C-alpha positions as CSV (number, residue, x, y, z in Angstrom):
1,M,0.0,0.0,0.1
2,G,1.7,3.3,-1.0
3,V,1.3,6.5,0.9
4,L,0.4,9.7,-1.0
5,T,1.8,13.0,0.1
6,G,1.6,16.4,-1.2
7,C,3.1,19.6,-0.9
8,T,0.9,22.7,-0.3
9,S,2.0,26.2,0.0
10,D,1.1,28.5,3.2
11,E,-0.5,30.8,0.6
12,S,-2.6,28.0,-0.7
13,L,-3.6,27.1,3.0
14,T,-4.3,30.5,3.7
15,Y,-6.6,30.9,0.7
16,Q,-8.4,27.6,1.7
17,S,-8.8,28.8,5.0
18,D,-10.4,32.4,4.0
19,Y,-12.2,30.9,1.5
20,S,-14.3,28.4,3.9
21,S,-14.7,31.2,6.6
22,H,-16.2,33.8,4.6
23,R,-19.5,34.4,2.8
24,P,-19.4,33.5,-0.9
25,L,-18.7,36.3,-3.4
26,R,-21.2,36.6,-5.9
27,V,-20.0,37.5,-9.3
28,V,-21.5,39.2,-12.6
29,G,-19.5,39.8,-15.8
30,Y,-16.4,38.0,-16.9
31,P,-13.6,38.2,-14.5
32,S,-10.0,36.6,-15.1
33,T,-8.6,34.0,-12.7
34,G,-6.3,36.8,-11.0
35,S,-8.9,39.6,-11.0
36,L,-11.4,37.2,-9.4
37,R,-8.9,36.3,-6.8
38,T,-7.8,39.7,-5.9
39,V,-11.3,41.1,-5.5
40,Q,-12.2,38.1,-3.4
41,E,-9.5,38.8,-1.1
42,A,-10.1,42.5,-1.0
43,V,-13.7,41.7,0.2
44,W,-12.5,39.2,2.7
45,R,-9.7,41.8,4.0
46,L,-12.6,44.6,4.3
47,A,-15.1,41.8,6.2
48,D,-12.2,40.9,8.6
49,G,-11.2,45.0,9.2
50,D,-7.5,43.9,8.0
51,V,-6.1,47.1,7.0
52,E,-2.8,45.9,6.8
53,G,-4.2,42.9,4.5
54,L,-6.0,45.0,2.2
55,A,-3.0,47.4,1.8
56,A,-0.6,44.4,1.0
57,L,-2.8,43.9,-2.2
58,A,-1.7,47.4,-3.5
59,V,-0.3,46.9,-7.1
60,D,2.3,49.5,-6.8
61,D,4.6,50.5,-3.9
62,D,1.8,53.2,-3.3
63,T,2.6,55.7,-0.1
64,H,-1.2,56.0,0.2
65,A,-2.2,52.0,0.3
66,T,-2.6,52.1,4.1
67,S,-4.4,55.2,4.6
68,T,-6.9,54.2,1.3
69,A,-7.2,50.7,3.0
70,R,-8.0,52.0,6.2
71,N,-10.7,54.5,4.7
72,W,-12.0,51.4,2.8
73,V,-12.4,49.5,6.1
74,R,-14.1,52.3,7.8
75,A,-16.6,52.9,5.2
76,F,-17.3,49.2,3.7
77,G,-16.1,46.8,6.5
78,S,-19.1,46.1,8.3
79,A,-21.0,45.8,4.9
80,A,-18.6,43.3,3.4
81,Q,-19.3,41.1,6.2
82,G,-22.7,40.4,4.4
83,D,-23.5,39.5,1.0
84,V,-21.4,41.0,-1.9
85,T,-21.6,41.0,-5.3
86,A,-18.8,42.0,-7.6
87,D,-19.5,43.3,-11.3
88,F,-16.8,43.0,-13.7
89,Y,-16.0,45.2,-16.4
90,D,-13.7,45.2,-19.4
91,D,-11.8,41.9,-20.4
92,G,-9.6,41.1,-17.5
93,L,-6.1,40.8,-19.3
94,V,-4.6,43.2,-17.5
95,R,-7.0,45.3,-15.9
96,Q,-10.6,45.4,-14.9
97,V,-12.9,48.0,-13.2
98,V,-14.8,46.3,-10.7
99,V,-18.0,47.5,-8.9
100,L,-19.0,45.9,-5.4
101,Y,-22.6,46.0,-4.1
102,F,-22.7,45.9,-0.6
103,A,-26.4,44.1,-0.1
104,R,-26.6,44.7,3.6
105,S,-26.1,48.6,3.5
106,G,-27.0,49.4,-0.2
107,L,-23.3,51.0,-0.7
108,T,-21.3,50.5,-3.7
109,K,-17.6,50.9,-4.4
110,E,-15.7,51.0,-7.8
111,I,-12.4,49.5,-7.6
112,E,-9.7,48.7,-10.0
113,V,-7.6,45.4,-10.1
114,R,-4.8,45.3,-12.5
115,V,-1.5,43.2,-13.1
116,G,1.3,45.2,-11.7
117,E,5.1,45.3,-12.5
118,V,5.9,42.1,-11.1
119,G,3.2,40.2,-13.1
120,T,0.9,39.6,-10.1
121,W,-2.5,41.0,-9.7
122,G,-3.6,43.7,-7.0
123,L,-5.6,47.0,-6.2
124,T,-5.1,50.5,-7.1
125,L,-5.2,52.1,-3.5
126,A,-4.9,55.6,-4.3
127,E,-7.7,57.3,-2.4
128,P,-6.3,58.6,0.8
129,D,-8.8,61.4,1.4
130,P,-11.8,59.2,3.0
131,A,-14.3,61.5,1.0
132,D,-13.0,60.0,-2.3
133,A,-12.9,56.7,-0.7
134,T,-16.5,56.8,-0.3
135,V,-17.9,58.3,-3.7
136,T,-20.7,56.1,-5.2
137,P,-19.8,55.6,-9.2
138,T,-22.4,57.8,-10.9
139,W,-21.9,55.5,-14.2
140,A,-22.7,52.1,-12.5
141,P,-25.9,50.8,-12.6
142,P,-28.3,50.8,-9.1
143,T,-28.0,46.9,-9.6
144,P,-25.3,44.4,-10.9
145,G,-25.2,43.5,-14.2
146,G,-27.2,46.5,-15.6
147,S,-25.2,48.1,-18.0
148,G,-23.7,45.3,-20.3
149,S,-21.1,43.9,-18.0
150,R,-22.6,40.3,-18.6
151,T,-21.0,40.4,-21.9
152,S,-17.1,39.3,-22.5
153,G,-16.5,42.4,-25.0
154,A,-16.1,40.1,-27.8
155,P,-17.8,40.9,-30.9
156,S,-20.8,38.8,-31.5
């Protein structure tokens, strides 16, 4: 009888633990694997009130990452503990605009995920002013999927 062993990275175990201890993210549109994972982790960090973990998702060495993360946690942390829908726009090859809809509060938040200089996905965290961090996107529909994000952008 043989014994099977496997090698699992700490990152993979952390992701699995996070996945099992948080509410599922509802998704509309066409995320890439990297953009979906980044948005999912961002919502988890918001729900956990984890400013440092959220700031660590910054795609650049932005001096505003921590203050932006703090603003986002204050504004959306409680709402992120409930149902959240992420509406993905663009094609997701290197950048996607995502609108988060927080069901508990009715709040919406536009975020940008993109591939950084080292080839990994991350967040653009450049809203150190609390007023900027809480601006409702005027272009986004009141409910997820209402303005064509369901299409991949490919010609029909």
